[in-house]
C-alpha positions as CSV (number, residue, x, y, z in Angstrom):
1,M,46.3,36.1,181.0
2,I,46.5,39.7,180.2
3,K,43.3,41.6,179.5
4,T,43.0,43.9,176.7
5,R,40.8,46.9,176.3
6,R,39.0,47.8,173.0
7,F,39.1,51.2,171.7
8,T,35.9,53.0,171.9
9,L,34.6,55.8,169.9
10,H,35.6,58.3,172.5
11,D,39.1,57.0,172.6
12,T,39.3,57.4,168.6
13,I,38.0,61.0,168.6
14,I,40.5,61.9,171.5
15,I,43.5,60.3,169.7
16,T,42.4,61.9,166.4
17,A,42.3,65.2,168.1
18,L,45.7,64.9,169.6
19,L,47.1,63.8,166.3
20,L,45.6,66.9,164.5
21,L,47.0,69.2,167.2
22,A,50.4,67.7,166.8
23,V,50.4,68.1,163.1
24,I,49.2,71.8,163.4
25,R,51.9,72.5,165.8
26,A,54.6,70.7,163.6
27,E,53.3,72.6,160.7
28,A,53.4,76.0,162.5
29,M,57.0,75.3,163.7
30,G,58.2,74.3,160.2
31,I,57.0,77.4,158.7
32,D,57.9,79.8,161.3
33,R,61.4,79.0,162.9
34,I,61.9,80.9,166.0
35,D,65.2,82.6,165.0
36,N,63.8,83.7,161.7
37,R,60.7,85.0,163.3
38,I,62.7,87.2,165.7
39,A,64.7,88.5,162.8
40,E,61.6,89.3,160.8
41,L,60.0,91.2,163.7
42,L,63.0,93.2,164.2
43,E,63.1,94.0,160.4
44,I,59.5,95.1,160.6
45,S,59.8,97.2,163.7
46,K,62.7,99.0,162.0
47,N,60.8,99.7,158.8
48,V,57.9,100.8,160.8
49,A,60.1,103.4,162.7
50,L,61.4,104.5,159.3
51,Y,58.1,104.9,157.7
52,R,55.6,105.8,160.7
53,T,54.2,109.1,159.9
54,S,51.7,111.5,161.4
55,G,48.7,113.4,159.7
56,E,48.7,113.2,156.0
57,Q,52.4,112.6,155.2
58,W,52.0,108.9,154.2
59,V,48.8,110.0,152.2
60,N,50.9,112.6,150.1
61,E,53.6,110.2,149.6
62,T,51.2,107.6,148.2
63,R,49.6,110.1,145.9
64,K,52.9,111.4,144.6
65,T,53.8,107.7,143.8
66,I,50.4,107.1,142.1
67,H,50.8,110.5,140.1
68,N,54.1,109.3,138.5
69,L,52.8,105.8,137.4
70,T,51.1,104.7,134.1
71,S,48.4,102.2,133.8
72,E,50.8,99.3,132.9
73,I,53.0,99.2,136.1
74,G,54.8,96.1,137.3
75,V,54.7,94.1,140.6
76,S,57.6,96.1,142.2
77,E,55.9,99.5,141.5
78,M,52.6,98.0,142.9
79,I,54.4,96.9,146.0
80,K,55.8,100.4,146.2
81,V,52.3,101.9,146.2
82,G,51.3,99.8,149.0
83,T,54.3,100.4,151.3
84,P,53.2,103.6,153.0
85,I,49.9,102.4,154.0
86,Y,51.4,99.1,155.1
87,H,53.6,100.9,157.5
88,Q,51.0,103.4,158.5
89,I,48.7,100.6,159.6
90,M,51.7,98.6,161.1
91,G,52.6,101.8,163.1
92,L,49.0,101.5,164.8
93,T,49.7,98.1,166.0
94,E,52.5,96.1,167.8
95,P,54.2,92.9,166.5
96,G,52.1,90.0,167.1
97,D,49.1,92.3,167.6
98,F,46.1,90.7,165.7
99,N,44.0,93.9,166.1
100,I,44.2,94.4,162.3
101,F,40.7,94.3,161.0
102,P,38.6,95.3,158.0
103,E,37.3,98.6,159.3
104,L,40.8,99.8,160.2
105,I,42.2,99.0,156.7
106,A,39.2,100.3,154.9
107,G,39.5,103.6,157.0
108,E,43.1,104.1,155.8
109,L,42.4,103.2,152.2
110,A,39.6,105.8,152.2
111,K,42.2,108.5,152.6
112,V,43.7,107.8,149.1
113,T,40.7,106.2,147.4
114,E,37.0,106.8,146.9
115,Y,34.7,104.9,149.2
116,G,30.9,104.6,149.5
117,G,28.2,104.9,146.9
118,A,29.2,101.6,145.1
119,E,26.6,98.7,145.5
120,L,27.1,95.2,144.0
121,D,24.7,94.2,141.2
122,F,22.8,90.9,141.9
123,D,20.9,88.7,139.6
124,D,17.4,87.7,140.7
125,K,18.2,84.3,141.6
126,S,20.5,85.2,144.2
127,D,20.2,84.0,147.8
128,R,19.4,86.9,150.4
129,Y,21.9,85.7,153.0
130,A,24.7,85.2,150.4
131,K,23.9,88.8,149.0
132,R,24.3,90.3,152.5
133,M,27.6,88.7,153.0
134,L,29.0,89.8,149.8
135,Q,27.7,93.4,150.1
136,K,29.3,93.5,153.6
137,A,32.7,92.4,152.1
138,A,32.3,94.9,149.3
139,S,31.9,97.8,151.8
140,Y,35.6,97.2,152.7
141,L,36.8,97.9,149.2
142,P,37.3,101.1,147.3
143,A,34.3,102.2,145.2
144,K,36.0,102.1,142.0
145,V,37.0,98.4,142.6
146,V,33.5,97.5,143.5
147,R,32.3,98.9,140.2
148,R,34.5,96.7,138.2
149,I,32.8,93.6,139.5
150,P,30.2,92.0,137.1
151,T,26.7,91.0,138.0
152,L,26.7,88.4,140.6
153,V,24.6,85.3,141.1
154,A,25.0,84.8,144.8
155,L,24.4,81.5,146.4
156,N,24.7,80.0,149.9
157,V,26.9,77.1,150.3
158,I,28.1,74.7,153.1
159,G,31.8,74.2,152.8
160,R,34.4,75.8,150.2
161,G,33.3,79.1,148.6
162,W,33.4,79.1,144.7
163,F,33.7,81.6,142.0
164,Y,32.8,81.1,138.4
165,K,32.7,83.8,135.6
166,N,30.2,82.1,133.1
167,T,29.9,85.1,130.9
168,P,31.8,88.6,130.4
169,D,29.0,90.3,132.4
170,K,28.0,87.8,135.0
171,A,29.6,85.7,137.6
172,V,28.5,83.0,140.2
173,I,29.7,83.2,143.7
174,K,28.9,80.7,146.4
175,T,29.7,81.8,149.9
176,N,29.0,81.2,153.5
177,G,30.4,84.2,155.3
178,V,32.2,87.7,155.0
179,R,35.7,86.5,154.9
180,I,35.0,83.9,152.2
181,S,32.9,86.5,150.2
182,L,35.9,88.8,150.3
183,H,38.1,86.1,148.9
184,E,35.5,85.3,146.0
185,L,35.2,89.0,145.3
186,G,39.0,89.0,144.9
187,H,38.5,86.6,141.9
188,A,35.8,88.7,140.6
189,I,38.1,91.8,140.9
190,E,41.0,90.2,139.1
191,Y,39.0,88.6,136.3
192,S,37.7,92.1,135.4
193,D,41.2,93.3,134.6
194,D,43.6,91.5,132.3
195,H,46.5,93.7,133.8
196,L,45.7,92.4,137.4
197,L,45.9,88.8,136.1
198,I,49.3,89.6,134.6
199,M,50.4,91.0,137.9
200,R,49.3,88.1,140.1
201,K,51.2,85.5,137.7
202,E,54.3,87.8,137.8
203,F,54.2,88.0,141.6
204,Y,53.6,84.1,141.8
205,D,56.4,83.3,139.3
206,N,58.9,85.5,141.2
207,R,58.1,84.0,144.5
208,T,58.0,80.3,143.6
209,R,60.6,80.0,140.8
210,G,62.3,76.8,141.4
211,N,60.2,75.6,144.2
212,E,58.9,72.0,144.1
213,I,55.3,71.4,142.8
214,R,53.1,69.4,145.5
215,K,49.7,67.9,145.6
216,L,47.0,69.9,147.7
217,N,45.1,66.6,148.4
218,R,47.9,65.2,150.6
219,G,48.0,64.5,154.4
220,L,45.1,65.2,157.0
221,F,44.1,68.6,155.5
222,S,43.3,67.2,152.0
223,I,39.5,67.3,152.2
224,G,37.9,69.1,149.5
225,Y,40.9,69.3,147.1
226,R,40.7,67.6,143.7
227,P,43.6,65.2,142.8
228,N,44.7,67.7,140.0
229,E,45.2,70.6,142.2
230,S,48.7,71.4,143.0
231,Y,50.8,74.3,144.8
232,R,54.3,75.6,145.1
233,S,55.6,76.4,148.6
234,G,56.5,80.0,149.3
235,F,53.4,81.4,150.9
236,V,51.9,81.5,154.5
237,Y,49.5,78.8,153.5
238,R,49.8,76.2,150.7
239,Y,46.6,77.0,149.0
240,M,47.7,80.6,148.3
241,G,50.5,78.9,146.4
242,K,48.2,77.0,144.1
243,E,49.8,76.4,140.8
244,G,49.5,79.1,138.2
245,G,49.1,82.0,140.9
246,V,45.2,81.7,140.6
247,E,44.9,82.2,144.5
248,V,47.5,84.8,145.1
249,F,45.2,87.8,145.0
250,S,42.1,86.3,146.3
251,C,43.8,84.6,149.3
252,G,45.8,87.8,149.6
253,I,42.9,90.2,149.9
254,E,41.1,87.6,152.3
255,Y,44.2,87.3,154.5
256,V,45.2,90.9,154.6
257,F,41.7,92.3,155.6
258,F,41.4,89.7,158.3
259,N,45.1,89.2,159.1
260,Y,44.5,85.6,158.6
261,R,47.5,83.6,159.6
262,D,49.1,86.8,160.7
263,I,50.0,87.7,157.1
264,W,50.9,91.2,158.0
265,H,53.8,90.2,160.0
266,R,54.8,87.0,158.3
267,D,54.6,88.1,154.6
268,P,54.7,92.0,154.4
269,E,55.5,91.7,150.5
270,V,52.0,90.0,149.9
271,T,50.3,92.5,152.0
272,K,51.8,95.6,150.2
273,F,51.0,93.9,146.9
274,V,47.4,93.6,147.8
275,L,47.1,97.2,149.3
276,G,49.0,98.6,146.4
277,S,46.6,96.8,144.0
278,L,43.6,98.3,145.6
279,I,45.1,101.6,145.8
280,F,46.1,101.5,142.2
281,Y,42.8,100.0,140.7
282,G,40.8,102.3,143.1
283,S,42.4,105.5,141.8
284,D,41.9,107.6,138.7
285,I,44.8,106.2,136.5
């Protein structure tokens, strides 16, 4: 008689962990084919060598570009605005280097936009910890951009962050950290300017045109998504591709400042779009 062994809780945990690792690895390989990755890195290196400048040359190039723009620019012009600073920061790092952090990006942005002197305005009902996280995130943004943000009701939350604009002059943000705070502030920024809403939709449509619509709440990573939430492929992470382009700028600003999912190397176009938007809306146009 063959003896059988029952699975224990420990066995189940180990098997689940191995399955999760396998899925993550498979997803990573599916997104980033080795041959394509090498080609991308070579192209980035070539562009960095072309654009890499010293002193104030890239700053002057950006100011010249801004000077020739109007208040109603399109996506391609926004990307053009963000191109010099993108290559400037890439020139300070190496391909595959994750040493791109918020202070570095803010330091370069401060060369072409005003920084400091702008504080978020909080409702009296705000949570102290949430306020601190949001204010820290706001310190990475140009002052003029921060001043666009309405009064906030800042609340602490366990799980997904949340943004809700309940009146033209007030919004609710639920957060649990600096990175999530930056994401939710991205929503506050875009909903303060109709032009930016148009830009994110245009960018999204250009990127995803013809791509299949899929449900977000599918597979092992569906926790927290509602049945009616869907996305189109074409971004470094599926949530950024949420239908309608509603997460392009908010995910973009979060991913760019923290180089989340290595977006600086994997999606230069989104990175330039976000940087260009911050420069454009942070300047005096």
